Residue, then its C-alpha position, 0 to 999 in steps of 0.5 A: m021172305r022171298r024164296r030164291r029161285v035156284r037155276r039148274s045148270r045143264p050138263h056141258l058137252i066136253l070136247c077135249w084132246e089127248p094123244s092116243p097111240a095108233p094101232g101097231v105104233p109103239g109109244s104112249a105119245a104116238g098118234e094124232p089127238q082125237p075128238g072126244e078126249r080131254i083138254g087139260p084144265h091147266l092149259l086152258g086156264g079153267f076151260t074144262q068144258a069146251l061147249k057152253p049151253r046156249s046163251r039167253g037170246d035177245l030181241a034181234t036173235s028172236l026176230i031174225e030166227g022168226f023172220l028169216g028162220d020162219h020159226g025153225q021151219g026153214f030159211r025164208l027171204r022176201a027180197g026176190w020180188v023187189l031185187g030179182p028183176q033188177i038183177s035179171a036185167t043186169a045179167t041179160r045186159l052182160g050176156a048172162g040171160h035166162r038159161q043162156p049158156l056160159a062156158e070157158l074163159a068168156g063165160w067166166q068173165i061174164l060171171a065175174e062182171l055180174a058178181n061185181e055188179i051185185r057187189q055194187m048193189m049191196r053198198p047203198i043198202a049197207a051204207r044206211h047203217d054203220p058197220g058196227f050196227w050191221y056187225a051185231l046183226l050179222v053175227r046173229a044171222q050167221p049160224l042160222m044161215i049156215a045151218w039151213l043153207g050150208n056152203v052157199a052161206m059160207f060163200a055169201l057171208p064174206a061178201i056181205g061183210s065186205a059190203v058192210f065194212s065199206s060203209p063210210r059211217k063210223s061205228t059207235l059203242v052205244g050203237f053197237l051195244t044197242a043194235p040187238w034191241r033196235v030192229p024195226p021192220s025197216v031194218m029187218t027188210e034191209l037185212d033181208h035184202l043184204i042177205y038175198l044179194g049175198l046169196v045171189l052173189a054166192n050162187i054166181e061164184i059157185a057158177k064161176r067155179r063150175v065154169g072154171k073147171g070146164q063145165e057149161v052152165a046157165l043162170v036161172h033167173e028165178g029165186l037166188f039165180h042158181a046155176s043150171f047144167e047138164p048133170r050127165t057129162e064127163v065134167a059134171a061127174a068129175i065135179d061130183l067126184f071132186d066134191e065127194r073127195v073134198s068132203a070126205a078127207h080133212h085138209g090140214p090147216a096149212a093146205a093152201l100154203g103147201a103143207y098139212g099142219t096140225a089143228l089140235a095139240p096134245l098136252t105136251a105141245q111145245w108152244p101151247m096156244i088157245v084158238w077158237g073153233s065153231l060148230i058151224n065150221q065143222p064138216a061133220l055137223h051140217g043140216p039137222l045135226l047142226r041145227q040140233a047142236l045150235r039149239d043146245w049149245d053156243p057155237v064157239f069153243p076153245i081148242l088147244t093147238d101147238l102154234k109151231q105145228t100149225v105151219p111147221a115149215a114156217f119155223l124152219p131156217g130159210s123158209f121165211g114163213l114167219t111174217g110180222e103179220a103172223q106174229t101179230v095174229a098169234v099174239f092177238l090170239k094170246a091176248y084175246s084168250d087171256l081177256v076171256v079167261a080173266r073175266g067176263a066182258v066189261l058190259r053185261i050185255s056182251r058177257r057171253a059174246w065170246s061163246r055165242f058170237g066169237y067176239v068180246v068188247r074191250s076198251r082200247r087201253e085194256f086191250l093194249r095192256a093185254f096185248t103188250k103183256a102177251a107179246a112180252g112172253h110170247p115165243v113166236l116173236r123173233g124181231g120187231w112188230l110190223n113197223g113199231g109197237p102195239d099201236d101199229a099192230i092194232v092198225y093192221l088188225i083193224d085193216s084185217g077185220l079182226i078188230h073193229e072200232v066202236g067209238r074212240r075208246h072201245l074195240v070189238l075183238n073177234g077171236a073166232m075170225a082170228s083163229a080162222a085167219l091164223t094160217e093165212v098170214f104165214h108167207r111162203p116165198g117163191d124163190d127156189n131155196a125157200a121152196n126146197v125148205w117147204a117141200g122137205a117139210f111137207e115130205d116130213e109131215v107125210q111120213q110122220l102121219i104114215d108112221l102113226t098108222m099100221w102102214r108104218p114101214p119096217e126098218q128094211y124099207r125105211s132106208l128108202i125114205r128121202r134117199n136116191v134110188k140107183i139101178d146099175g149105178a144110174m140115178i132113177t129118182d128119190i122117194d119122198a115117203v114110204a108106207y108098207h102093210d100086208g104085202v103092199l109097198l107104197l112109194i109116195d111122191c110129195k108135191a107141196y103145191k100151194s094155192n093162190a088167190r086165182l085158184a081160190a076164186g075158181e079162175y079158169s086158167a088157174i084150175k087148168t094149170l093145176r090140173e095139168k101139173a098134177e097130170k104131169a106129176w103122175t105120168s112122171w112118177a108112174d114111169r119111175v115106179t114102173t122102173i123100180d118094180d121091173n128092177r126090184t132085185k137090184l135095189a139097195v133093199p131088194v123087194p121080194t116078188e110077192v110084195t106089190i109095189a104101188g105109187v101115189v102122188v100126194l098133194p096138200f089139198t085135193p086137186f080138180l081132175l078130169p077122169g083119166d089116169t090120175t083118178q084111177l085107183t092105185v091100191g085099195s080105194l086110194r087114187r093115183v093123185s090124192s091129197v094128204g087127207e085122203l091118204l090118211l083116211f086110206l091108211t087108217d082103213l077108212q074106205l074112200t068113195 
């Protein structure tokens, strides 16, 4: 009789969250949820262990790790000697020759034209196979690229995906499922070329952002065409400081909308919802730490969030932030988690795809049934779909890249991508009434975060929050948020600036406009804080002379600023114009660089 081999399971790493009280704050439910605590199994439908041990690989994974990953020794591409001369000739023709200086708006436009030329070079390579085939290979290459290349890969992958999905070929279910086993040398060469062009495009985009911030750069026509610049200039120092500030401080999920938002939720969440995080997107994990984690664990894991707290302002009357698109993505995520929790994928080949690659394969009928069921009981739905029913929602999800059709009857559902896109599909209108609603919500968020720390102001100073300050009957200003600790009274002016496509692209004029707005905001707030300080005994709440009054302007995200008044320290390690993430680090007694 044959002996059955017993497979011993490896221990799971538990990543879960529960609320914990902050120092000096009363109440058991106070405080932000912290990593390392427990997600309730009743809210995760059985997911008590967030990370799954690394799944068994397939042929494509092995070949990609060996061919591109050089068997764990680095990341190696071979396309440079083939495509490099063509890119160099194109760059020279456009005015970006080898080490030729590029600066200001003219330099930015040359780099933008070169980026478009690189995109055109990617399309015929992508057209050699259908999008489903490329999709199956790229999700296997993505962790490797990010583990070895970091931020450059994060810029490259969306560009590669855009080229792949522009292919006129139709994806088939058989082609998608067998792609990991159909990887002859010619396919690996084509993948190598696509990734190479994507990384060159990423370096061009990074160069554009440096030019957009006011720095002169030059492209080096070698390797991946990286940008060369003089590191000992004022602008270079400002960019280094900006990068340090961004990496040190966590921005909320709704920062681009002019809010903060909360990515994690306690067990008492009002609208509990499962979203999907990834190890490759965690700022604390990079380089050797990330590579070690990916050797042990699948990257994708479930996270409990409160839908209503991801973008709080969007749910307020008059904000007009809860769009049909946001409703659709929210219900898609509910249906996706129901499908993952219910059972493994229909086909054995993709049973662990949700934890390894962030997607599952389902029939259209099965997804429609789950989607309709999720929509029926979902609290976010306050009206109809985009135009009609679930079929219209599926069209939108396909156009957004969250669903990919493979054949006529099956869909690839990407829960990880939908989770990343959730806050992006909310809308913030530009009219004044809605702007006031969003601004007020941001002010409330900042004060709530302060109240979770030891800087929670005592009752006598809480009367200053969101109140007009008058001196001798004359209106001076209103104070959006207040913090107090150890003899320092911090008066906060909240600016709910939102990002846009031009700013995200690093456009020269957009970065300059935001910088000038931040500088003007600080100058105005500094004058008002000085007036309050000079007349502290005339306030409705007199401030003793031994108390230091300081001011700070807080934005949802870190702006790029040149050295000057705005980058000076206002108190401790906190700069005069800071993001809410930087403020939170300072308030929790973590030193900022």
